[in-house]
C-alpha positions as CSV (number, residue, x, y, z in Angstrom):
1,M,-0.5,8.8,-1.0
2,A,0.5,5.3,0.2
3,S,3.4,4.7,2.5
4,R,4.4,1.4,4.1
5,G,6.8,0.1,6.7
6,G,6.9,-3.5,7.9
7,P,7.3,-6.9,6.5
8,T,6.6,-7.8,2.9
9,R,3.3,-9.6,2.6
10,R,4.2,-11.9,-0.2
11,P,7.4,-13.8,-0.9
12,W,9.4,-12.8,-3.9
13,A,8.8,-15.5,-6.4
14,P,8.8,-15.3,-10.2
15,P,5.4,-15.8,-11.8
16,S,4.7,-19.2,-13.3
17,S,5.3,-19.6,-17.0
18,D,1.6,-19.8,-17.7
19,T,1.1,-16.2,-16.6
20,W,3.3,-14.7,-19.2
21,G,1.1,-15.2,-22.3
22,P,-1.1,-12.6,-23.9
23,S,-4.3,-11.6,-22.1
24,T,-7.4,-13.4,-23.0
25,G,-11.0,-12.4,-22.5
26,P,-12.6,-9.0,-22.6
27,A,-11.0,-5.8,-21.4
28,S,-12.6,-4.2,-18.3
29,D,-12.5,-0.9,-16.5
30,V,-9.3,-0.7,-14.5
31,D,-8.5,1.7,-11.6
32,L,-4.8,2.3,-11.9
33,H,-4.6,3.9,-8.5
34,E,-6.0,0.8,-6.8
35,L,-3.8,-1.5,-9.0
36,M,-0.6,0.4,-8.1
37,E,-1.5,0.6,-4.3
38,R,-1.9,-3.2,-4.3
39,L,1.4,-3.7,-6.1
40,L,3.3,-1.4,-3.8
41,E,1.8,-3.1,-0.7
42,S,2.6,-6.6,-2.0
43,D,5.9,-6.2,-3.9
44,V,7.9,-3.6,-2.1
45,P,9.8,-4.8,0.9
46,G,9.0,-3.1,4.2
47,H,12.4,-1.5,4.5
48,I,11.8,0.5,1.3
49,R,9.5,3.5,1.6
50,A,7.1,3.8,-1.4
51,R,4.8,6.7,-2.1
52,L,2.0,7.0,-4.6
53,N,0.6,10.3,-5.6
54,V,-2.4,10.1,-7.9
55,D,-4.5,13.0,-9.2
56,D,-8.2,12.5,-8.4
57,R,-9.1,13.2,-12.1
58,V,-7.3,10.1,-13.4
59,P,-10.1,8.1,-15.1
60,L,-10.6,4.4,-15.2
61,I,-9.1,2.9,-18.3
62,R,-10.4,0.1,-20.5
63,A,-7.7,-2.6,-20.4
64,H,-6.8,-6.2,-19.4
65,Y,-6.1,-6.0,-15.7
66,D,-3.7,-8.9,-15.6
67,A,-1.5,-7.6,-18.4
68,L,-1.3,-4.2,-16.7
69,Q,-0.5,-5.8,-13.4
70,R,2.3,-7.9,-15.0
71,A,3.8,-4.8,-16.7
72,F,3.7,-2.6,-13.6
73,R,4.9,-5.4,-11.3
74,N,7.9,-5.7,-13.6
75,L,8.6,-2.0,-13.2
76,V,8.1,-2.0,-9.5
77,R,10.4,-5.0,-9.0
78,N,13.1,-3.5,-11.2
79,A,12.9,-0.3,-9.2
80,V,13.3,-2.3,-6.0
81,E,16.3,-4.1,-7.3
């Protein structure tokens, strides 16, 4: 479980246009727990409490990290708004 309080670590800025294209390169093993913890720490303002509950049995998945990060970042930012 991750909980935060305090200032946002990164300013809220839209990604540059070159980050919105399809993922290139090979897929790799992605730890969704780690990806989501990082997003919640960087994209949720300190005045909003965020919790992440992850079952220890969630396996690594084979995917493009950047594409997953963009998708989950969109979901997190929409939830914040």
